[in-house]
PyMOL commands that place a pseudoatom at each C-alpha (Angstrom):
pseudoatom trace, name=CA, resn=MET, resi=1, chain=A, elem=C, hetatm=0, pos=[-1.011, -4.458, 28.139]
pseudoatom trace, name=CA, resn=LYS, resi=2, chain=A, elem=C, hetatm=0, pos=[0.977, -7.456, 29.531]
pseudoatom trace, name=CA, resn=LEU, resi=3, chain=A, elem=C, hetatm=0, pos=[3.107, -9.762, 27.302]
pseudoatom trace, name=CA, resn=HIS, resi=4, chain=A, elem=C, hetatm=0, pos=[2.119, -12.967, 26.135]
pseudoatom trace, name=CA, resn=HIS, resi=5, chain=A, elem=C, hetatm=0, pos=[4.106, -16.279, 26.062]
pseudoatom trace, name=CA, resn=ASN, resi=6, chain=A, elem=C, hetatm=0, pos=[3.004, -16.583, 22.319]
pseudoatom trace, name=CA, resn=PRO, resi=7, chain=A, elem=C, hetatm=0, pos=[6.221, -15.648, 20.436]
pseudoatom trace, name=CA, resn=LEU, resi=8, chain=A, elem=C, hetatm=0, pos=[4.572, -14.593, 17.398]
pseudoatom trace, name=CA, resn=GLN, resi=9, chain=A, elem=C, hetatm=0, pos=[5.229, -10.743, 16.639]
pseudoatom trace, name=CA, resn=VAL, resi=10, chain=A, elem=C, hetatm=0, pos=[2.655, -8.988, 14.380]
pseudoatom trace, name=CA, resn=VAL, resi=11, chain=A, elem=C, hetatm=0, pos=[2.988, -5.343, 13.242]
pseudoatom trace, name=CA, resn=VAL, resi=12, chain=A, elem=C, hetatm=0, pos=[-0.344, -3.629, 12.263]
pseudoatom trace, name=CA, resn=ILE, resi=13, chain=A, elem=C, hetatm=0, pos=[0.299, -0.516, 10.110]
pseudoatom trace, name=CA, resn=GLY, resi=14, chain=A, elem=C, hetatm=0, pos=[-2.700, 1.879, 9.806]
pseudoatom trace, name=CA, resn=LEU, resi=15, chain=A, elem=C, hetatm=0, pos=[-5.308, 2.178, 12.691]
pseudoatom trace, name=CA, resn=GLY, resi=16, chain=A, elem=C, hetatm=0, pos=[-8.599, 2.859, 10.924]
pseudoatom trace, name=CA, resn=GLN, resi=17, chain=A, elem=C, hetatm=0, pos=[-11.467, 0.901, 12.025]
pseudoatom trace, name=CA, resn=PHE, resi=18, chain=A, elem=C, hetatm=0, pos=[-10.283, -2.326, 10.654]
pseudoatom trace, name=CA, resn=GLY, resi=19, chain=A, elem=C, hetatm=0, pos=[-6.766, -1.959, 11.651]
pseudoatom trace, name=CA, resn=THR, resi=20, chain=A, elem=C, hetatm=0, pos=[-7.671, -0.951, 15.237]
pseudoatom trace, name=CA, resn=HIS, resi=21, chain=A, elem=C, hetatm=0, pos=[-9.930, -3.901, 15.663]
pseudoatom trace, name=CA, resn=LEU, resi=22, chain=A, elem=C, hetatm=0, pos=[-7.485, -6.261, 14.329]
pseudoatom trace, name=CA, resn=ALA, resi=23, chain=A, elem=C, hetatm=0, pos=[-4.433, -4.960, 16.436]
pseudoatom trace, name=CA, resn=VAL, resi=24, chain=A, elem=C, hetatm=0, pos=[-6.589, -5.284, 19.447]
pseudoatom trace, name=CA, resn=ALA, resi=25, chain=A, elem=C, hetatm=0, pos=[-7.972, -8.814, 18.671]
pseudoatom trace, name=CA, resn=LEU, resi=26, chain=A, elem=C, hetatm=0, pos=[-4.472, -10.067, 17.911]
pseudoatom trace, name=CA, resn=SER, resi=27, chain=A, elem=C, hetatm=0, pos=[-2.865, -8.801, 21.057]
pseudoatom trace, name=CA, resn=ARG, resi=28, chain=A, elem=C, hetatm=0, pos=[-4.887, -11.010, 23.164]
pseudoatom trace, name=CA, resn=GLN, resi=29, chain=A, elem=C, hetatm=0, pos=[-2.864, -13.928, 21.890]
pseudoatom trace, name=CA, resn=CYS, resi=30, chain=A, elem=C, hetatm=0, pos=[0.476, -12.599, 20.347]
pseudoatom trace, name=CA, resn=GLN, resi=31, chain=A, elem=C, hetatm=0, pos=[2.904, -9.561, 20.589]
pseudoatom trace, name=CA, resn=VAL, resi=32, chain=A, elem=C, hetatm=0, pos=[1.495, -6.583, 18.645]
pseudoatom trace, name=CA, resn=LEU, resi=33, chain=A, elem=C, hetatm=0, pos=[3.164, -3.479, 17.427]
pseudoatom trace, name=CA, resn=ALA, resi=34, chain=A, elem=C, hetatm=0, pos=[0.708, -0.937, 16.172]
pseudoatom trace, name=CA, resn=ILE, resi=35, chain=A, elem=C, hetatm=0, pos=[1.853, 1.921, 13.974]
pseudoatom trace, name=CA, resn=ASP, resi=36, chain=A, elem=C, hetatm=0, pos=[-0.125, 5.065, 12.735]
pseudoatom trace, name=CA, resn=ARG, resi=37, chain=A, elem=C, hetatm=0, pos=[0.859, 8.599, 11.777]
pseudoatom trace, name=CA, resn=ASN, resi=38, chain=A, elem=C, hetatm=0, pos=[-1.979, 9.951, 13.831]
pseudoatom trace, name=CA, resn=GLN, resi=39, chain=A, elem=C, hetatm=0, pos=[-1.045, 10.421, 17.322]
pseudoatom trace, name=CA, resn=GLU, resi=40, chain=A, elem=C, hetatm=0, pos=[-4.748, 10.420, 18.496]
pseudoatom trace, name=CA, resn=LYS, resi=41, chain=A, elem=C, hetatm=0, pos=[-5.169, 6.985, 16.945]
pseudoatom trace, name=CA, resn=ILE, resi=42, chain=A, elem=C, hetatm=0, pos=[-2.074, 5.890, 18.767]
pseudoatom trace, name=CA, resn=ASP, resi=43, chain=A, elem=C, hetatm=0, pos=[-3.216, 7.193, 22.162]
pseudoatom trace, name=CA, resn=GLN, resi=44, chain=A, elem=C, hetatm=0, pos=[-6.540, 5.380, 21.628]
pseudoatom trace, name=CA, resn=VAL, resi=45, chain=A, elem=C, hetatm=0, pos=[-4.949, 2.046, 21.276]
pseudoatom trace, name=CA, resn=SER, resi=46, chain=A, elem=C, hetatm=0, pos=[-1.634, 2.229, 23.379]
pseudoatom trace, name=CA, resn=GLU, resi=47, chain=A, elem=C, hetatm=0, pos=[-3.120, 0.636, 26.506]
pseudoatom trace, name=CA, resn=GLN, resi=48, chain=A, elem=C, hetatm=0, pos=[-4.521, -2.308, 24.437]
pseudoatom trace, name=CA, resn=VAL, resi=49, chain=A, elem=C, hetatm=0, pos=[-1.599, -3.462, 22.574]
pseudoatom trace, name=CA, resn=GLN, resi=50, chain=A, elem=C, hetatm=0, pos=[1.896, -4.356, 23.476]
pseudoatom trace, name=CA, resn=ARG, resi=51, chain=A, elem=C, hetatm=0, pos=[3.430, -1.479, 21.725]
pseudoatom trace, name=CA, resn=ALA, resi=52, chain=A, elem=C, hetatm=0, pos=[2.134, 1.525, 19.801]
pseudoatom trace, name=CA, resn=VAL, resi=53, chain=A, elem=C, hetatm=0, pos=[4.450, 4.057, 17.820]
pseudoatom trace, name=CA, resn=CYS, resi=54, chain=A, elem=C, hetatm=0, pos=[3.409, 7.074, 15.858]
pseudoatom trace, name=CA, resn=LEU, resi=55, chain=A, elem=C, hetatm=0, pos=[5.250, 7.562, 12.583]
pseudoatom trace, name=CA, resn=ASP, resi=56, chain=A, elem=C, hetatm=0, pos=[4.575, 7.933, 8.701]
pseudoatom trace, name=CA, resn=ALA, resi=57, chain=A, elem=C, hetatm=0, pos=[5.019, 4.471, 7.306]
pseudoatom trace, name=CA, resn=ARG, resi=58, chain=A, elem=C, hetatm=0, pos=[5.582, 6.055, 3.883]
pseudoatom trace, name=CA, resn=ASP, resi=59, chain=A, elem=C, hetatm=0, pos=[8.985, 7.133, 5.061]
pseudoatom trace, name=CA, resn=TYR, resi=60, chain=A, elem=C, hetatm=0, pos=[11.308, 4.086, 4.792]
pseudoatom trace, name=CA, resn=THR, resi=61, chain=A, elem=C, hetatm=0, pos=[13.844, 5.431, 7.330]
pseudoatom trace, name=CA, resn=ALA, resi=62, chain=A, elem=C, hetatm=0, pos=[11.165, 5.884, 9.956]
pseudoatom trace, name=CA, resn=LEU, resi=63, chain=A, elem=C, hetatm=0, pos=[9.578, 2.479, 9.224]
pseudoatom trace, name=CA, resn=ARG, resi=64, chain=A, elem=C, hetatm=0, pos=[13.009, 0.958, 9.313]
pseudoatom trace, name=CA, resn=SER, resi=65, chain=A, elem=C, hetatm=0, pos=[13.599, 2.124, 12.658]
pseudoatom trace, name=CA, resn=VAL, resi=66, chain=A, elem=C, hetatm=0, pos=[10.963, 0.208, 14.411]
pseudoatom trace, name=CA, resn=VAL, resi=67, chain=A, elem=C, hetatm=0, pos=[10.219, -2.751, 12.037]
pseudoatom trace, name=CA, resn=GLY, resi=68, chain=A, elem=C, hetatm=0, pos=[12.857, -5.394, 11.331]
pseudoatom trace, name=CA, resn=ALA, resi=69, chain=A, elem=C, hetatm=0, pos=[13.077, -8.412, 9.125]
pseudoatom trace, name=CA, resn=GLU, resi=70, chain=A, elem=C, hetatm=0, pos=[12.680, -10.748, 12.100]
pseudoatom trace, name=CA, resn=VAL, resi=71, chain=A, elem=C, hetatm=0, pos=[8.934, -9.815, 12.647]
pseudoatom trace, name=CA, resn=ASP, resi=72, chain=A, elem=C, hetatm=0, pos=[6.576, -12.758, 11.816]
pseudoatom trace, name=CA, resn=GLU, resi=73, chain=A, elem=C, hetatm=0, pos=[3.782, -10.951, 10.307]
pseudoatom trace, name=CA, resn=THR, resi=74, chain=A, elem=C, hetatm=0, pos=[3.000, -7.408, 9.119]
pseudoatom trace, name=CA, resn=VAL, resi=75, chain=A, elem=C, hetatm=0, pos=[-0.647, -6.106, 8.156]
pseudoatom trace, name=CA, resn=VAL, resi=76, chain=A, elem=C, hetatm=0, pos=[-0.696, -2.893, 6.013]
pseudoatom trace, name=CA, resn=SER, resi=77, chain=A, elem=C, hetatm=0, pos=[-4.145, -1.195, 6.601]
pseudoatom trace, name=CA, resn=MET, resi=78, chain=A, elem=C, hetatm=0, pos=[-3.631, 2.161, 5.458]
pseudoatom trace, name=CA, resn=GLY, resi=79, chain=A, elem=C, hetatm=0, pos=[-6.729, 3.787, 4.237]
pseudoatom trace, name=CA, resn=GLU, resi=80, chain=A, elem=C, hetatm=0, pos=[-5.585, 7.419, 3.318]
pseudoatom trace, name=CA, resn=THR, resi=81, chain=A, elem=C, hetatm=0, pos=[-4.626, 6.564, -0.249]
pseudoatom trace, name=CA, resn=MET, resi=82, chain=A, elem=C, hetatm=0, pos=[-3.591, 3.479, -2.463]
pseudoatom trace, name=CA, resn=GLU, resi=83, chain=A, elem=C, hetatm=0, pos=[-0.424, 5.085, -2.867]
pseudoatom trace, name=CA, resn=ALA, resi=84, chain=A, elem=C, hetatm=0, pos=[0.353, 5.063, 0.882]
pseudoatom trace, name=CA, resn=SER, resi=85, chain=A, elem=C, hetatm=0, pos=[-0.262, 1.346, 1.113]
pseudoatom trace, name=CA, resn=ILE, resi=86, chain=A, elem=C, hetatm=0, pos=[1.762, 0.443, -1.905]
pseudoatom trace, name=CA, resn=LEU, resi=87, chain=A, elem=C, hetatm=0, pos=[4.745, 2.626, -0.675]
pseudoatom trace, name=CA, resn=CYS, resi=88, chain=A, elem=C, hetatm=0, pos=[4.585, 0.871, 2.648]
pseudoatom trace, name=CA, resn=THR, resi=89, chain=A, elem=C, hetatm=0, pos=[4.286, -2.545, 1.362]
pseudoatom trace, name=CA, resn=LEU, resi=90, chain=A, elem=C, hetatm=0, pos=[7.387, -1.815, -0.906]
pseudoatom trace, name=CA, resn=HIS, resi=91, chain=A, elem=C, hetatm=0, pos=[9.350, -0.550, 2.132]
pseudoatom trace, name=CA, resn=LEU, resi=92, chain=A, elem=C, hetatm=0, pos=[8.428, -3.703, 4.131]
pseudoatom trace, name=CA, resn=GLN, resi=93, chain=A, elem=C, hetatm=0, pos=[9.691, -5.904, 1.100]
pseudoatom trace, name=CA, resn=LYS, resi=94, chain=A, elem=C, hetatm=0, pos=[12.850, -3.941, 1.080]
pseudoatom trace, name=CA, resn=ILE, resi=95, chain=A, elem=C, hetatm=0, pos=[13.390, -4.496, 4.781]
pseudoatom trace, name=CA, resn=GLY, resi=96, chain=A, elem=C, hetatm=0, pos=[13.069, -8.279, 4.446]
pseudoatom trace, name=CA, resn=VAL, resi=97, chain=A, elem=C, hetatm=0, pos=[9.774, -8.899, 6.180]
pseudoatom trace, name=CA, resn=ARG, resi=98, chain=A, elem=C, hetatm=0, pos=[8.697, -12.418, 5.261]
pseudoatom trace, name=CA, resn=CYS, resi=99, chain=A, elem=C, hetatm=0, pos=[4.861, -12.159, 5.484]
pseudoatom trace, name=CA, resn=ILE, resi=100, chain=A, elem=C, hetatm=0, pos=[3.102, -9.010, 4.365]
pseudoatom trace, name=CA, resn=ARG, resi=101, chain=A, elem=C, hetatm=0, pos=[-0.558, -8.857, 4.303]
pseudoatom trace, name=CA, resn=ALA, resi=102, chain=A, elem=C, hetatm=0, pos=[-2.019, -5.762, 2.536]
pseudoatom trace, name=CA, resn=LYS, resi=103, chain=A, elem=C, hetatm=0, pos=[-5.326, -4.271, 2.490]
pseudoatom trace, name=CA, resn=ALA, resi=104, chain=A, elem=C, hetatm=0, pos=[-6.808, -3.700, -1.036]
pseudoatom trace, name=CA, resn=VAL, resi=105, chain=A, elem=C, hetatm=0, pos=[-9.699, -1.843, -2.413]
pseudoatom trace, name=CA, resn=ASN, resi=106, chain=A, elem=C, hetatm=0, pos=[-10.008, -3.704, -5.663]
pseudoatom trace, name=CA, resn=ASP, resi=107, chain=A, elem=C, hetatm=0, pos=[-8.332, -6.237, -7.916]
pseudoatom trace, name=CA, resn=ASP, resi=108, chain=A, elem=C, hetatm=0, pos=[-6.033, -3.639, -9.568]
pseudoatom trace, name=CA, resn=HIS, resi=109, chain=A, elem=C, hetatm=0, pos=[-4.916, -2.483, -6.236]
pseudoatom trace, name=CA, resn=ALA, resi=110, chain=A, elem=C, hetatm=0, pos=[-4.382, -5.961, -5.053]
pseudoatom trace, name=CA, resn=THR, resi=111, chain=A, elem=C, hetatm=0, pos=[-2.320, -6.784, -8.221]
pseudoatom trace, name=CA, resn=ILE, resi=112, chain=A, elem=C, hetatm=0, pos=[-0.028, -3.797, -7.525]
pseudoatom trace, name=CA, resn=LEU, resi=113, chain=A, elem=C, hetatm=0, pos=[0.393, -4.727, -3.991]
pseudoatom trace, name=CA, resn=ARG, resi=114, chain=A, elem=C, hetatm=0, pos=[1.512, -8.179, -4.756]
pseudoatom trace, name=CA, resn=SER, resi=115, chain=A, elem=C, hetatm=0, pos=[3.810, -6.724, -7.302]
pseudoatom trace, name=CA, resn=VAL, resi=116, chain=A, elem=C, hetatm=0, pos=[5.595, -4.808, -4.619]
pseudoatom trace, name=CA, resn=GLY, resi=117, chain=A, elem=C, hetatm=0, pos=[6.003, -7.542, -2.180]
pseudoatom trace, name=CA, resn=ALA, resi=118, chain=A, elem=C, hetatm=0, pos=[2.500, -8.254, -0.563]
pseudoatom trace, name=CA, resn=THR, resi=119, chain=A, elem=C, hetatm=0, pos=[2.336, -12.119, 0.191]
pseudoatom trace, name=CA, resn=GLU, resi=120, chain=A, elem=C, hetatm=0, pos=[-1.499, -11.906, 0.792]
pseudoatom trace, name=CA, resn=ILE, resi=121, chain=A, elem=C, hetatm=0, pos=[-4.249, -9.437, 0.110]
pseudoatom trace, name=CA, resn=ILE, resi=122, chain=A, elem=C, hetatm=0, pos=[-7.100, -8.591, 2.488]
pseudoatom trace, name=CA, resn=PHE, resi=123, chain=A, elem=C, hetatm=0, pos=[-10.340, -7.327, 1.481]
pseudoatom trace, name=CA, resn=PRO, resi=124, chain=A, elem=C, hetatm=0, pos=[-11.862, -6.030, 4.767]
pseudoatom trace, name=CA, resn=GLU, resi=125, chain=A, elem=C, hetatm=0, pos=[-15.288, -4.824, 3.437]
pseudoatom trace, name=CA, resn=ARG, resi=126, chain=A, elem=C, hetatm=0, pos=[-16.042, -8.417, 3.103]
pseudoatom trace, name=CA, resn=GLU, resi=127, chain=A, elem=C, hetatm=0, pos=[-14.680, -9.779, 6.459]
pseudoatom trace, name=CA, resn=THR, resi=128, chain=A, elem=C, hetatm=0, pos=[-14.341, -8.892, 10.185]
pseudoatom trace, name=CA, resn=ALA, resi=129, chain=A, elem=C, hetatm=0, pos=[-11.335, -7.848, 11.974]
pseudoatom trace, name=CA, resn=ASP, resi=130, chain=A, elem=C, hetatm=0, pos=[-11.927, -10.967, 14.451]
pseudoatom trace, name=CA, resn=ARG, resi=131, chain=A, elem=C, hetatm=0, pos=[-11.955, -13.148, 11.439]
pseudoatom trace, name=CA, resn=ARG, resi=132, chain=A, elem=C, hetatm=0, pos=[-8.764, -12.062, 9.943]
pseudoatom trace, name=CA, resn=ALA, resi=133, chain=A, elem=C, hetatm=0, pos=[-7.237, -12.333, 13.372]
pseudoatom trace, name=CA, resn=ARG, resi=134, chain=A, elem=C, hetatm=0, pos=[-7.942, -15.830, 13.381]
pseudoatom trace, name=CA, resn=GLN, resi=135, chain=A, elem=C, hetatm=0, pos=[-6.566, -16.325, 10.110]
pseudoatom trace, name=CA, resn=ILE, resi=136, chain=A, elem=C, hetatm=0, pos=[-3.478, -14.709, 11.029]
pseudoatom trace, name=CA, resn=LEU, resi=137, chain=A, elem=C, hetatm=0, pos=[-2.996, -16.897, 14.161]
pseudoatom trace, name=CA, resn=HIS, resi=138, chain=A, elem=C, hetatm=0, pos=[-4.068, -19.949, 12.082]
pseudoatom trace, name=CA, resn=PRO, resi=139, chain=A, elem=C, hetatm=0, pos=[-2.775, -19.483, 8.538]
pseudoatom trace, name=CA, resn=ASN, resi=140, chain=A, elem=C, hetatm=0, pos=[-5.028, -22.342, 7.139]
pseudoatom trace, name=CA, resn=LEU, resi=141, chain=A, elem=C, hetatm=0, pos=[-7.999, -20.175, 7.402]
pseudoatom trace, name=CA, resn=LEU, resi=142, chain=A, elem=C, hetatm=0, pos=[-8.018, -18.128, 4.047]
pseudoatom trace, name=CA, resn=ASP, resi=143, chain=A, elem=C, hetatm=0, pos=[-10.676, -16.707, 2.013]
pseudoatom trace, name=CA, resn=PHE, resi=144, chain=A, elem=C, hetatm=0, pos=[-10.815, -13.621, -0.049]
pseudoatom trace, name=CA, resn=VAL, resi=145, chain=A, elem=C, hetatm=0, pos=[-13.467, -11.628, -1.983]
pseudoatom trace, name=CA, resn=PRO, resi=146, chain=A, elem=C, hetatm=0, pos=[-12.699, -8.742, -4.355]
pseudoatom trace, name=CA, resn=LEU, resi=147, chain=A, elem=C, hetatm=0, pos=[-14.319, -5.267, -4.092]
pseudoatom trace, name=CA, resn=GLU, resi=148, chain=A, elem=C, hetatm=0, pos=[-15.301, -3.660, -7.333]
pseudoatom trace, name=CA, resn=GLN, resi=149, chain=A, elem=C, hetatm=0, pos=[-14.641, 0.187, -7.390]
pseudoatom trace, name=CA, resn=ASP, resi=150, chain=A, elem=C, hetatm=0, pos=[-14.085, 2.701, -10.227]
pseudoatom trace, name=CA, resn=TYR, resi=151, chain=A, elem=C, hetatm=0, pos=[-10.382, 2.515, -10.089]
pseudoatom trace, name=CA, resn=ARG, resi=152, chain=A, elem=C, hetatm=0, pos=[-8.136, 1.271, -13.172]
pseudoatom trace, name=CA, resn=VAL, resi=153, chain=A, elem=C, hetatm=0, pos=[-4.587, 0.634, -13.938]
pseudoatom trace, name=CA, resn=VAL, resi=154, chain=A, elem=C, hetatm=0, pos=[-3.864, 1.869, -17.471]
pseudoatom trace, name=CA, resn=ASP, resi=155, chain=A, elem=C, hetatm=0, pos=[-0.949, 2.304, -19.967]
pseudoatom trace, name=CA, resn=VAL, resi=156, chain=A, elem=C, hetatm=0, pos=[-0.952, 5.916, -21.355]
pseudoatom trace, name=CA, resn=GLN, resi=157, chain=A, elem=C, hetatm=0, pos=[1.325, 7.202, -24.038]
pseudoatom trace, name=CA, resn=ALA, resi=158, chain=A, elem=C, hetatm=0, pos=[2.959, 10.286, -22.660]
pseudoatom trace, name=CA, resn=PRO, resi=159, chain=A, elem=C, hetatm=0, pos=[1.252, 13.474, -24.214]
pseudoatom trace, name=CA, resn=CYS, resi=160, chain=A, elem=C, hetatm=0, pos=[3.487, 15.773, -26.225]
pseudoatom trace, name=CA, resn=GLU, resi=161, chain=A, elem=C, hetatm=0, pos=[3.028, 18.390, -23.433]
pseudoatom trace, name=CA, resn=PHE, resi=162, chain=A, elem=C, hetatm=0, pos=[4.495, 16.150, -20.784]
pseudoatom trace, name=CA, resn=GLY, resi=163, chain=A, elem=C, hetatm=0, pos=[7.718, 15.762, -22.922]
pseudoatom trace, name=CA, resn=ASP, resi=164, chain=A, elem=C, hetatm=0, pos=[10.987, 16.770, -21.343]
pseudoatom trace, name=CA, resn=ARG, resi=165, chain=A, elem=C, hetatm=0, pos=[9.335, 17.855, -18.101]
pseudoatom trace, name=CA, resn=PRO, resi=166, chain=A, elem=C, hetatm=0, pos=[9.978, 16.333, -14.532]
pseudoatom trace, name=CA, resn=LEU, resi=167, chain=A, elem=C, hetatm=0, pos=[7.199, 14.579, -12.760]
pseudoatom trace, name=CA, resn=ALA, resi=168, chain=A, elem=C, hetatm=0, pos=[7.389, 17.260, -10.038]
pseudoatom trace, name=CA, resn=GLU, resi=169, chain=A, elem=C, hetatm=0, pos=[6.684, 20.079, -12.388]
pseudoatom trace, name=CA, resn=LEU, resi=170, chain=A, elem=C, hetatm=0, pos=[3.616, 18.121, -14.021]
pseudoatom trace, name=CA, resn=GLN, resi=171, chain=A, elem=C, hetatm=0, pos=[2.137, 17.582, -10.644]
pseudoatom trace, name=CA, resn=LEU, resi=172, chain=A, elem=C, hetatm=0, pos=[-0.189, 14.940, -11.900]
pseudoatom trace, name=CA, resn=ARG, resi=173, chain=A, elem=C, hetatm=0, pos=[-1.651, 13.927, -8.531]
pseudoatom trace, name=CA, resn=LYS, resi=174, chain=A, elem=C, hetatm=0, pos=[-2.686, 17.480, -7.620]
pseudoatom trace, name=CA, resn=ARG, resi=175, chain=A, elem=C, hetatm=0, pos=[-3.803, 18.375, -11.050]
pseudoatom trace, name=CA, resn=TYR, resi=176, chain=A, elem=C, hetatm=0, pos=[-5.672, 15.032, -12.020]
pseudoatom trace, name=CA, resn=GLY, resi=177, chain=A, elem=C, hetatm=0, pos=[-5.737, 12.775, -8.875]
pseudoatom trace, name=CA, resn=VAL, resi=178, chain=A, elem=C, hetatm=0, pos=[-3.820, 10.147, -10.755]
pseudoatom trace, name=CA, resn=PHE, resi=179, chain=A, elem=C, hetatm=0, pos=[-0.492, 8.325, -9.412]
pseudoatom trace, name=CA, resn=ILE, resi=180, chain=A, elem=C, hetatm=0, pos=[2.349, 6.852, -11.809]
pseudoatom trace, name=CA, resn=LEU, resi=181, chain=A, elem=C, hetatm=0, pos=[3.234, 3.590, -10.869]
pseudoatom trace, name=CA, resn=ALA, resi=182, chain=A, elem=C, hetatm=0, pos=[5.967, 2.984, -13.354]
pseudoatom trace, name=CA, resn=VAL, resi=183, chain=A, elem=C, hetatm=0, pos=[7.219, 4.128, -16.693]
pseudoatom trace, name=CA, resn=LYS, resi=184, chain=A, elem=C, hetatm=0, pos=[7.776, 1.793, -19.780]
pseudoatom trace, name=CA, resn=GLN, resi=185, chain=A, elem=C, hetatm=0, pos=[10.456, 2.768, -22.029]
pseudoatom trace, name=CA, resn=PRO, resi=186, chain=A, elem=C, hetatm=0, pos=[9.718, 0.720, -25.289]
pseudoatom trace, name=CA, resn=ASP, resi=187, chain=A, elem=C, hetatm=0, pos=[12.488, 2.291, -27.358]
pseudoatom trace, name=CA, resn=ARG, resi=188, chain=A, elem=C, hetatm=0, pos=[15.201, 1.465, -24.632]
pseudoatom trace, name=CA, resn=GLN, resi=189, chain=A, elem=C, hetatm=0, pos=[13.455, -1.740, -23.428]
pseudoatom trace, name=CA, resn=ALA, resi=190, chain=A, elem=C, hetatm=0, pos=[13.534, -0.279, -20.117]
pseudoatom trace, name=CA, resn=PHE, resi=191, chain=A, elem=C, hetatm=0, pos=[11.015, -0.106, -17.147]
pseudoatom trace, name=CA, resn=VAL, resi=192, chain=A, elem=C, hetatm=0, pos=[11.267, 2.349, -14.309]
pseudoatom trace, name=CA, resn=PHE, resi=193, chain=A, elem=C, hetatm=0, pos=[9.158, 1.374, -11.147]
pseudoatom trace, name=CA, resn=LEU, resi=194, chain=A, elem=C, hetatm=0, pos=[7.896, 4.186, -8.930]
pseudoatom trace, name=CA, resn=PRO, resi=195, chain=A, elem=C, hetatm=0, pos=[9.805, 6.965, -10.640]
pseudoatom trace, name=CA, resn=GLY, resi=196, chain=A, elem=C, hetatm=0, pos=[10.758, 9.902, -8.490]
pseudoatom trace, name=CA, resn=PRO, resi=197, chain=A, elem=C, hetatm=0, pos=[9.817, 13.499, -8.673]
pseudoatom trace, name=CA, resn=GLU, resi=198, chain=A, elem=C, hetatm=0, pos=[12.956, 14.136, -10.761]
pseudoatom trace, name=CA, resn=TYR, resi=199, chain=A, elem=C, hetatm=0, pos=[12.153, 11.800, -13.504]
pseudoatom trace, name=CA, resn=VAL, resi=200, chain=A, elem=C, hetatm=0, pos=[11.991, 13.505, -16.851]
pseudoatom trace, name=CA, resn=VAL, resi=201, chain=A, elem=C, hetatm=0, pos=[8.983, 12.298, -18.922]
pseudoatom trace, name=CA, resn=ARG, resi=202, chain=A, elem=C, hetatm=0, pos=[9.971, 11.794, -22.753]
pseudoatom trace, name=CA, resn=THR, resi=203, chain=A, elem=C, hetatm=0, pos=[7.267, 11.430, -25.309]
pseudoatom trace, name=CA, resn=ALA, resi=204, chain=A, elem=C, hetatm=0, pos=[8.234, 7.968, -26.097]
pseudoatom trace, name=CA, resn=ASP, resi=205, chain=A, elem=C, hetatm=0, pos=[7.444, 6.904, -22.561]
pseudoatom trace, name=CA, resn=VAL, resi=206, chain=A, elem=C, hetatm=0, pos=[4.304, 4.715, -21.572]
pseudoatom trace, name=CA, resn=LEU, resi=207, chain=A, elem=C, hetatm=0, pos=[3.021, 5.809, -18.303]
pseudoatom trace, name=CA, resn=VAL, resi=208, chain=A, elem=C, hetatm=0, pos=[1.655, 3.048, -16.088]
pseudoatom trace, name=CA, resn=MET, resi=209, chain=A, elem=C, hetatm=0, pos=[-1.066, 5.044, -14.024]
pseudoatom trace, name=CA, resn=ILE, resi=210, chain=A, elem=C, hetatm=0, pos=[-3.593, 4.242, -11.483]
pseudoatom trace, name=CA, resn=GLY, resi=211, chain=A, elem=C, hetatm=0, pos=[-6.636, 6.423, -10.804]
pseudoatom trace, name=CA, resn=LYS, resi=212, chain=A, elem=C, hetatm=0, pos=[-10.511, 6.715, -11.507]
pseudoatom trace, name=CA, resn=GLU, resi=213, chain=A, elem=C, hetatm=0, pos=[-11.359, 6.158, -15.074]
pseudoatom trace, name=CA, resn=GLN, resi=214, chain=A, elem=C, hetatm=0, pos=[-12.559, 9.510, -15.687]
pseudoatom trace, name=CA, resn=ASP, resi=215, chain=A, elem=C, hetatm=0, pos=[-9.259, 11.071, -14.313]
pseudoatom trace, name=CA, resn=LEU, resi=216, chain=A, elem=C, hetatm=0, pos=[-7.096, 8.948, -16.377]
pseudoatom trace, name=CA, resn=LEU, resi=217, chain=A, elem=C, hetatm=0, pos=[-9.035, 9.934, -19.437]
pseudoatom trace, name=CA, resn=ALA, resi=218, chain=A, elem=C, hetatm=0, pos=[-8.413, 13.386, -18.652]
pseudoatom trace, name=CA, resn=VAL, resi=219, chain=A, elem=C, hetatm=0, pos=[-4.630, 12.857, -18.598]
pseudoatom trace, name=CA, resn=SER, resi=220, chain=A, elem=C, hetatm=0, pos=[-4.710, 10.820, -21.730]
pseudoatom trace, name=CA, resn=LYS, resi=221, chain=A, elem=C, hetatm=0, pos=[-6.783, 13.420, -23.704]
pseudoatom trace, name=CA, resn=LYS, resi=222, chain=A, elem=C, hetatm=0, pos=[-6.824, 12.140, -27.253]
pseudoatom trace, name=CA, resn=ASP, resi=223, chain=A, elem=C, hetatm=0, pos=[-4.169, 9.487, -26.734]
pseudoatom trace, name=CA, resn=THR, resi=224, chain=A, elem=C, hetatm=0, pos=[-5.176, 5.725, -26.597]
pseudoatom trace, name=CA, resn=VAL, resi=225, chain=A, elem=C, hetatm=0, pos=[-5.843, 4.349, -23.097]
pseudoatom trace, name=CA, resn=ARG, resi=226, chain=A, elem=C, hetatm=0, pos=[-5.261, 0.476, -22.850]
pseudoatom trace, name=CA, resn=GLN, resi=227, chain=A, elem=C, hetatm=0, pos=[-6.577, -1.056, -19.760]
pseudoatom trace, name=CA, resn=ARG, resi=228, chain=A, elem=C, hetatm=0, pos=[-4.184, -3.627, -18.155]
for i in range(1, 228): cmd.bond("trace and resi %d" % i, "trace and resi %d" % (i + 1))
show_as sticks, trace
zoom trace
């Protein structure tokens, strides 16, 4: 793939159907770096973009090794889990990338992505990759339509059985399929964003969780669930 005179540098992270078509469409008119953790996907696109790298974008150090603050655009099109796209977006914000366009599956996901640094949200199910490529090359072409799915972001008062136990021990994702985005500590007037596995939950904590409604209810049990 030859280089173009167009100096615009775009990084596309996640080579699912949408990400692959977007990277190829953009590579016809600007410099594209495609990233995915699946080597087969990298091999499939390597001859069609200027550069393709196999790495896990959830790993800050790995991502920072190939993406710098000087890039013009990044598109987060990771489809494995919502957590993956949230972490990747957070990493890009820390790196200092100015424009972060992130793919969302619903309004709640979009809200979280914006809170961690996304400057624009993409709902790919309602638009084509070619259309999005045109919007990146011509920023005045913007139009978004939300996609409704059975996901919620809720505040859950920590159940008594969670008290004084680290998140690693609770294994909430494995047991319930939910992810803790943050922890509110009303008694301390504190807020912990993306708590690590070593974080010890207290019964006074309010857990900000994302997942399917039925899974969140399973975690909350008899506690009151308040949708955000």
